[in-house]
C-alpha positions as CSV (number, residue, x, y, z in Angstrom):
1,X,0.1,0.1,0.1
2,X,1.3,3.4,-0.8
3,X,0.7,6.3,1.7
4,X,1.9,9.9,2.0
5,X,4.1,10.8,5.0
6,X,3.1,13.1,7.6
7,X,6.1,13.9,9.8
8,X,5.5,14.0,13.5
9,X,7.7,16.1,15.8
10,X,8.5,13.2,18.2
11,X,11.2,10.7,18.8
12,X,10.3,7.0,19.8
13,X,12.3,4.4,21.7
14,X,12.0,2.1,18.7
15,X,10.9,2.8,15.1
16,X,7.0,3.6,15.2
17,X,4.4,4.8,12.6
18,X,0.8,5.8,12.9
19,X,-2.1,4.5,10.8
20,X,-5.7,5.2,10.8
21,X,-7.4,2.0,12.3
22,X,-9.5,1.3,8.9
23,X,-6.0,1.4,7.0
24,X,-4.6,-0.8,9.5
25,X,-7.5,-3.3,9.0
26,X,-6.7,-3.2,5.2
27,X,-3.1,-4.0,6.0
28,X,-4.5,-6.7,8.4
29,X,-2.3,-5.3,11.5
30,X,-3.1,-4.4,14.9
31,X,-1.6,-2.1,17.6
32,X,2.0,-3.4,18.2
33,X,2.1,-5.4,14.9
34,X,4.8,-4.5,12.4
35,X,4.9,-3.0,9.0
36,X,7.9,-2.6,6.6
37,X,8.2,1.1,5.4
38,X,10.1,1.3,2.0
39,X,11.4,4.5,0.5
40,X,14.0,5.3,-2.0
41,X,15.5,1.8,-2.1
42,X,15.8,1.7,1.8
43,X,13.6,-0.2,4.2
44,X,12.9,-0.3,7.9
45,X,10.5,-2.6,10.1
46,X,8.4,-0.3,12.3
47,X,5.8,-1.1,15.0
48,X,2.2,0.3,14.4
49,X,0.2,2.6,16.5
50,X,-3.4,3.3,15.3
51,X,-5.5,6.3,15.7
52,X,-9.2,7.3,14.7
53,X,-9.8,9.9,12.0
54,X,-6.2,9.9,10.9
55,X,-5.9,10.7,7.2
56,X,-6.6,7.4,5.4
57,X,-4.0,8.4,2.5
58,X,-1.0,9.0,5.1
59,X,1.2,7.6,7.5
60,X,2.4,9.1,10.5
61,X,6.3,8.9,10.6
62,X,8.2,9.7,13.8
63,X,11.4,11.8,13.6
64,X,14.1,9.2,14.3
65,X,12.4,6.7,11.4
66,X,12.2,9.9,9.1
67,X,16.0,10.6,9.7
68,X,17.1,7.1,8.9
69,X,15.2,6.7,5.7
70,X,15.5,10.4,4.6
71,X,11.9,11.0,4.4
72,X,10.4,14.5,4.0
73,X,6.9,15.8,4.5
74,X,4.7,14.4,1.8
75,X,6.9,11.9,0.4
76,X,5.1,8.7,-0.9
77,X,6.3,5.4,0.8
78,X,5.5,1.7,0.3
79,X,3.8,0.1,3.3
80,X,3.1,-3.6,3.9
81,X,2.7,-6.1,6.9
82,X,5.3,-8.2,8.3
83,X,5.6,-10.9,10.7
84,X,7.0,-10.4,14.1
85,X,10.8,-10.6,14.7
86,X,12.6,-13.9,15.4
87,X,14.0,-12.3,18.4
88,X,10.7,-12.4,20.3
89,X,11.4,-16.2,20.3
90,X,14.7,-15.5,21.9
91,X,13.1,-13.3,24.7
92,X,10.5,-16.2,25.4
93,X,13.6,-18.5,25.7
94,X,15.3,-16.1,28.4
95,X,11.8,-15.9,30.2
96,X,11.8,-19.7,30.5
97,X,15.4,-19.3,32.4
98,X,17.4,-20.9,29.5
99,X,20.8,-19.8,28.3
100,X,21.0,-17.9,25.2
101,X,23.4,-18.8,22.3
102,X,26.0,-16.4,20.6
103,X,23.9,-16.0,17.4
104,X,20.7,-15.6,19.4
105,X,22.3,-12.7,21.4
106,X,23.6,-11.1,18.2
107,X,20.2,-11.2,16.5
108,X,18.5,-9.9,19.5
109,X,20.9,-7.0,19.8
110,X,20.4,-6.3,16.2
111,X,16.9,-6.1,16.4
112,X,17.1,-3.8,19.2
113,X,19.3,-1.4,17.5
114,X,17.2,-1.5,14.5
115,X,14.1,-0.7,16.6
116,X,12.2,-3.9,15.9
117,X,11.1,-4.4,19.3
118,X,8.6,-2.6,21.4
119,X,9.4,-0.9,24.7
120,X,7.0,-3.5,26.2
121,X,9.0,-6.5,24.6
122,X,12.3,-4.9,25.6
123,X,11.1,-4.3,29.1
124,X,9.9,-8.1,29.3
125,X,13.6,-9.1,28.3
126,X,15.4,-6.8,30.7
127,X,13.1,-7.8,33.6
128,X,13.9,-11.5,32.5
129,X,17.6,-10.9,32.7
130,X,17.1,-9.2,36.1
131,X,15.5,-12.3,37.7
132,X,17.3,-15.1,35.7
133,X,20.5,-13.5,35.5
134,X,23.3,-14.3,32.7
135,X,26.2,-16.7,32.7
136,X,29.6,-15.2,32.0
137,X,29.5,-16.3,28.2
138,X,26.1,-14.5,27.8
139,X,27.7,-11.4,29.2
140,X,30.6,-11.8,26.9
141,X,28.4,-12.3,23.9
142,X,26.3,-9.2,24.8
143,X,29.4,-7.1,25.2
144,X,30.9,-8.1,21.8
145,X,27.3,-7.8,20.1
146,X,26.7,-4.2,21.4
147,X,30.2,-3.2,20.0
148,X,29.6,-5.0,16.7
149,X,26.2,-3.2,15.9
150,X,27.7,0.2,16.2
151,X,30.3,2.5,15.3
152,X,33.8,2.2,16.9
153,X,36.8,4.7,17.4
154,X,40.0,3.7,15.5
155,X,42.9,5.4,16.9
156,X,46.4,4.5,15.4
157,X,48.1,4.2,18.7
158,X,48.5,1.9,21.7
159,X,48.0,1.7,24.6
160,X,44.9,3.5,25.0
161,X,43.9,4.3,28.6
162,X,40.5,4.9,30.1
163,X,38.5,5.3,33.5
164,X,35.1,4.5,34.3
165,X,33.0,5.2,37.6
166,X,30.0,3.2,38.7
167,X,28.8,6.6,40.1
168,X,26.5,7.1,43.0
169,X,28.8,9.6,44.8
170,X,27.8,13.5,44.3
171,X,30.5,15.9,43.1
172,X,32.8,13.3,41.4
173,X,34.5,15.5,38.9
174,X,37.7,13.4,38.8
175,X,37.5,12.9,35.0
176,X,38.3,16.4,34.6
177,X,41.5,16.0,36.4
178,X,42.3,12.3,35.3
179,X,42.2,13.0,31.6
180,X,44.5,15.9,31.5
181,X,47.0,14.3,34.0
182,X,47.1,11.0,31.5
183,X,47.3,13.2,28.4
184,X,49.9,15.4,29.8
185,X,52.3,12.4,30.3
186,X,51.9,11.5,26.6
187,X,49.5,8.7,27.0
188,X,46.0,8.4,25.0
189,X,42.9,8.6,26.9
190,X,39.6,9.1,24.9
191,X,36.9,9.9,27.7
192,X,33.3,9.3,26.3
193,X,31.1,10.2,29.2
194,X,27.4,10.3,29.8
195,X,24.9,13.2,30.9
196,X,23.3,13.1,34.2
197,X,20.4,10.3,34.6
198,X,19.9,10.3,38.4
199,X,22.5,12.7,39.6
200,X,22.9,16.6,39.5
201,X,25.7,16.4,37.0
202,X,27.4,13.8,34.6
203,X,30.9,14.2,33.1
204,X,29.7,15.6,30.0
205,X,27.5,18.2,31.8
206,X,30.5,19.2,33.7
207,X,32.8,19.5,30.7
208,X,30.1,21.4,28.7
209,X,30.4,24.3,30.9
210,X,34.0,24.5,29.7
211,X,33.8,23.5,25.9
212,X,31.2,21.8,23.6
213,X,31.0,17.8,23.9
214,X,29.0,16.7,21.0
215,X,31.1,15.6,18.1
216,X,31.3,13.0,15.4
217,X,33.9,10.1,15.5
218,X,36.0,11.9,12.9
219,X,36.3,15.0,15.0
220,X,37.0,13.1,18.0
221,X,39.8,11.5,16.4
222,X,41.1,14.7,15.3
223,X,40.8,16.2,18.7
224,X,42.8,13.1,20.2
225,X,45.4,13.6,17.5
226,X,46.1,17.1,18.6
227,X,45.9,16.7,22.4
228,X,46.1,12.9,23.4
229,X,42.7,13.2,25.1
230,X,39.2,14.2,25.0
231,X,36.1,14.6,27.3
232,X,33.0,14.1,25.0
233,X,29.6,13.2,25.3
234,X,29.1,9.4,24.1
235,X,25.4,9.7,23.4
236,X,25.7,11.1,19.8
237,X,28.4,8.6,18.7
238,X,26.5,5.6,18.1
239,X,29.0,3.7,20.2
240,X,27.3,0.4,21.4
241,X,23.9,2.0,20.7
242,X,21.9,-1.1,21.9
243,X,23.1,0.1,25.4
244,X,21.6,3.4,25.2
245,X,18.2,1.7,24.3
246,X,18.4,-0.6,27.2
247,X,19.3,2.1,29.6
248,X,16.1,3.8,28.6
249,X,13.9,0.8,29.7
250,X,16.1,0.0,32.9
251,X,15.9,3.5,34.3
252,X,11.8,3.6,35.0
253,X,12.2,0.1,36.3
254,X,14.9,0.9,38.5
255,X,17.0,-2.1,37.5
256,X,20.4,-2.4,36.0
257,X,21.0,-6.1,34.8
258,X,23.3,-5.1,31.9
259,X,25.8,-2.9,33.7
260,X,28.9,-5.0,33.0
261,X,28.2,-5.3,29.2
262,X,27.2,-1.8,29.0
263,X,30.3,-0.4,30.7
264,X,32.8,-2.7,29.0
265,X,31.2,-2.4,25.4
266,X,31.5,1.4,25.6
267,X,35.2,0.9,26.5
268,X,35.8,-1.8,23.9
269,X,34.3,0.6,21.2
270,X,36.7,3.3,21.7
271,X,39.7,0.7,21.7
272,X,40.7,1.0,25.6
273,X,43.6,-1.4,26.5
274,X,43.8,-0.3,30.1
275,X,41.0,0.6,32.2
276,X,40.6,1.6,35.9
277,X,37.1,1.0,37.0
278,X,36.2,3.2,40.2
279,X,33.5,1.8,42.5
280,X,32.6,4.5,45.0
281,X,31.7,2.7,48.2
282,X,29.7,3.9,51.1
283,X,26.4,5.0,52.6
284,X,24.2,6.9,50.2
285,X,25.9,5.3,47.2
286,X,25.2,2.4,44.8
287,X,27.8,0.2,46.4
288,X,27.3,0.2,50.3
289,X,30.2,-2.2,51.6
290,X,33.6,-3.1,50.5
291,X,32.5,-6.7,50.4
292,X,29.9,-5.9,47.7
293,X,32.6,-3.7,45.9
294,X,34.7,-7.0,45.8
295,X,32.0,-9.0,44.5
296,X,31.3,-6.7,41.7
297,X,35.1,-6.3,40.8
298,X,35.3,-10.3,40.3
299,X,32.6,-10.2,37.9
300,X,34.1,-7.3,35.9
301,X,37.4,-9.1,36.0
302,X,36.2,-12.2,34.7
303,X,34.4,-10.7,31.7
304,X,37.4,-8.3,30.9
305,X,39.8,-11.4,30.9
306,X,37.6,-12.9,28.3
307,X,37.9,-9.8,26.3
308,X,41.6,-9.4,26.7
309,X,41.1,-6.2,28.4
310,X,43.6,-4.9,31.0
311,X,41.2,-3.9,34.0
312,X,42.0,-2.8,37.4
313,X,39.1,-2.0,39.9
314,X,39.5,0.2,42.7
315,X,37.0,0.9,45.7
316,X,36.9,4.7,46.7
317,X,35.9,6.5,49.6
318,X,32.3,7.7,49.1
319,X,30.7,8.5,52.6
320,X,30.5,12.3,51.5
321,X,30.7,14.0,48.1
322,X,34.1,14.5,46.3
323,X,35.3,18.0,47.1
324,X,32.8,20.7,47.9
325,X,30.8,21.3,44.6
326,X,27.7,19.5,43.3
327,X,26.2,20.7,39.9
328,X,27.8,21.3,36.4
329,X,29.1,24.9,36.7
330,X,30.1,24.5,40.4
331,X,32.0,21.5,39.7
332,X,33.7,22.9,36.6
333,X,34.8,25.7,38.8
334,X,36.4,23.4,41.5
335,X,38.0,21.3,38.7
336,X,39.7,24.2,37.2
337,X,40.7,25.5,40.9
338,X,42.0,22.0,41.7
339,X,44.3,22.0,38.7
340,X,46.0,25.3,39.7
341,X,45.9,25.0,43.6
342,X,45.9,21.2,44.2
343,X,42.8,21.8,46.4
344,X,40.5,20.4,47.7
345,X,42.7,17.6,48.8
346,X,40.1,14.7,48.6
347,X,39.4,15.5,44.9
348,X,43.0,15.8,44.1
349,X,44.0,12.5,46.2
350,X,41.2,10.7,44.5
351,X,42.2,11.8,40.8
352,X,45.9,11.2,41.5
353,X,45.0,7.7,42.9
354,X,42.9,6.9,39.8
355,X,45.5,8.4,37.3
356,X,48.5,6.6,39.3
357,X,46.8,3.4,38.9
358,X,46.6,3.9,35.3
359,X,50.2,4.8,35.1
360,X,51.3,1.8,36.9
361,X,49.2,-0.4,34.7
362,X,51.3,0.5,31.8
363,X,54.6,0.0,33.6
364,X,55.4,3.4,35.2
365,X,56.9,3.4,38.6
366,X,55.0,5.2,41.6
367,X,52.1,6.3,39.5
368,X,50.6,8.4,42.1
369,X,53.6,10.6,42.6
370,X,53.9,11.1,38.7
371,X,50.3,12.1,38.7
372,X,50.7,14.7,41.5
373,X,53.7,16.0,39.8
374,X,51.6,16.6,36.7
375,X,49.5,18.6,38.8
376,X,52.1,20.5,40.9
377,X,54.2,21.5,37.6
378,X,50.9,22.9,35.8
379,X,51.4,20.3,32.9
380,X,47.9,18.8,33.6
381,X,46.2,22.4,33.6
382,X,47.9,23.3,30.5
383,X,46.8,20.1,28.8
384,X,43.1,20.5,29.8
385,X,43.1,24.0,28.5
386,X,44.5,22.4,25.3
387,X,41.7,20.0,25.2
388,X,39.2,22.8,26.0
389,X,40.4,24.8,22.9
390,X,40.4,21.7,20.6
391,X,36.8,21.0,21.5
392,X,35.9,24.7,20.7
393,X,36.1,26.3,24.2
394,X,37.8,29.2,25.6
395,X,41.2,28.1,26.6
396,X,41.9,31.0,28.9
397,X,38.6,30.4,31.0
398,X,39.1,31.1,34.7
399,X,37.0,29.7,37.6
400,X,35.6,33.2,38.3
401,X,34.5,33.4,34.5
402,X,31.9,30.4,35.1
403,X,28.5,31.8,36.0
404,X,26.4,30.3,38.9
405,X,22.7,30.6,39.6
406,X,21.8,34.0,41.0
407,X,19.4,32.8,43.4
408,X,20.9,31.3,46.5
409,X,19.8,29.9,49.7
410,X,22.1,29.0,52.5
411,X,21.4,26.4,55.3
412,X,23.3,27.3,58.8
413,X,24.1,25.1,61.6
414,X,21.6,24.9,64.4
415,X,24.1,23.9,66.9
416,X,27.9,23.8,67.5
417,X,29.4,20.5,67.2
418,X,31.3,18.0,64.8
419,X,29.9,17.2,61.4
420,X,29.1,13.4,61.8
421,X,26.7,12.6,58.8
422,X,26.5,13.8,55.2
423,X,23.4,12.5,53.1
424,X,24.9,12.0,49.6
425,X,21.7,11.1,47.8
426,X,19.7,13.9,49.5
427,X,22.3,16.6,48.3
428,X,22.1,15.0,44.8
429,X,18.2,15.5,45.2
430,X,18.6,19.1,46.2
431,X,21.0,19.8,43.3
432,X,18.4,18.3,40.9
433,X,15.5,20.1,42.6
434,X,17.5,23.3,42.1
435,X,17.5,22.8,38.4
436,X,20.8,20.8,37.6
437,X,21.9,19.6,35.2
438,X,19.6,21.3,32.7
439,X,20.3,24.9,34.4
440,X,24.2,24.6,34.5
441,X,24.5,27.2,37.2
442,X,22.1,25.3,39.6
443,X,23.7,23.0,42.3
444,X,25.0,22.7,46.0
445,X,28.2,24.1,47.5
446,X,29.1,22.2,50.7
447,X,30.8,24.4,53.3
448,X,31.9,21.5,55.6
449,X,33.3,18.0,55.6
450,X,32.9,15.1,57.7
451,X,34.5,15.3,61.1
452,X,35.0,19.0,60.9
453,X,34.2,21.3,64.0
454,X,31.4,23.8,63.2
455,X,29.9,26.8,65.3
456,X,26.1,27.4,65.6
457,X,25.1,29.8,62.8
458,X,27.9,28.6,60.4
459,X,27.2,28.0,56.8
460,X,26.7,24.1,55.9
461,X,25.5,24.3,52.4
462,X,24.6,26.9,49.9
463,X,22.1,26.2,47.0
464,X,22.2,27.9,43.6
465,X,19.6,28.1,41.1
466,X,18.4,30.3,38.4
467,X,14.6,29.9,39.4
468,X,13.2,31.3,42.7
469,X,10.3,28.8,42.4
470,X,12.9,25.8,42.3
471,X,14.9,27.5,45.2
472,X,11.5,27.5,47.3
473,X,11.1,23.7,46.6
474,X,14.7,23.1,48.0
475,X,13.8,25.2,51.1
476,X,10.8,23.0,51.5
477,X,12.7,19.7,51.1
478,X,15.2,21.0,53.7
479,X,12.6,21.8,56.1
480,X,11.5,18.2,56.0
481,X,14.9,16.5,56.1
482,X,18.4,17.6,57.0
483,X,21.2,16.8,54.6
484,X,24.2,17.4,57.2
485,X,23.9,16.4,60.9
486,X,26.0,18.1,63.7
487,X,26.5,16.6,67.0
488,X,28.3,17.8,70.2
489,X,30.8,14.9,70.0
490,X,32.2,13.7,66.8
491,X,30.5,10.5,65.6
492,X,28.6,9.8,69.0
493,X,25.3,11.2,68.8
494,X,23.0,8.2,69.4
495,X,19.8,9.8,68.9
496,X,19.6,10.8,65.2
497,X,16.0,11.7,64.8
498,X,12.7,11.7,66.5
499,X,10.3,10.0,63.9
500,X,6.9,11.5,63.7
501,X,3.9,9.6,63.1
502,X,2.7,9.9,59.5
503,X,-0.9,8.6,59.3
504,X,-1.6,6.6,56.0
505,X,-3.8,8.4,53.4
506,X,-6.0,5.7,51.8
507,X,-6.6,6.4,48.1
508,X,-9.3,4.7,46.3
509,X,-8.5,2.4,43.6
510,X,-10.1,2.7,40.2
511,X,-10.1,0.1,37.5
């Protein structure tokens, strides 16, 4: 059947089209069935949505499908029904708790990338993996298939160093130090980073305050050729694209069964040969205990060995934010200050520890001291400014040039004593409520650290925002909860909180 295209200004997680329900009947397809859309010698399988009173001579085309097929408004396309993809049988197999073979995994990943599975079908698969688990060979095959169904970065040099963090600790801007440290010492480090999903800032959000982060594969190769390193957003590069699609399904479900192939596939796609994997460990983070960090490490090491990747995992202290700043602009400021002044000490120590680990992995002696010297001598700062310039930013930018939100709220200590608890997750929530990371100038500045002595009335945190309304929401949250606890004796306040009874509000259920 030939139909005219009507472009719809929406992206879909898969390839989706809209048909009038009478047209769908003629094609013998229902909601959720598949059709093949052909245009100008190219074709794609799309999932059907139906609508009443949609023009019967037309097909609604979502933005992502139109982009891939090169379709414009009013083009004529050929549409015909097709059978469900074979990957649905593979999903049913996993739902039964059976092991998947290499060819099945590749077909499944290929169908995910090509948009042949609906979000419901993909959610069923992700849930099955969450409860059934995967054996090492399945994790290996998913990693390889994710790489082989996307683009790769082809750098003409070895070794290629890289770092990744499991996240969960606010203010972790260490990549803005590690990358220039490593690059300034002559090694290659292509850092492809994510934007924030559950935090107030991702590495790409922080770097975007200093320079653009969206580039093509070819542009990134040129940046690395000039500077040995980059700090760019990986979302536009089509590196292991199945991972990005799976993450969109995992996030609302609150599960992450693909985190090992997800991380290793992205590293394999950029050609990384030596990787340090940072596992922040502590209360309020994803990994609460050293025992859990050790267990996760063993899983990563097993798969990395199968992939011939040199991997070193490290558990890092995460009982409080790294440094003092949370939020894109605040963190970019603090990273520039750290490169120049070697303060705050916890940020510098963590960055030097991670960079030093990488250096020792490639045969250097006393990597930590090498990293500290790269900072102390100014080589690392100079290198970051080279990277900023290569990525289209101002290489002369100073911390004070970075604009922060003009609306502020400061929480002061109600009592004198010692800081004995900092709520990581609540501080991240405050930063997001203030508008971060979309509002680059929004965030939280923490004036105190664990164990420090404070006086009554002393500032504990300052919230920045560009919105008075959002700042009011922050104040309301702080009235209901306290992000920093102060006691008269360090670490020995037994009564944490008097918990008030909150009567349950019964909500009538409707069917």
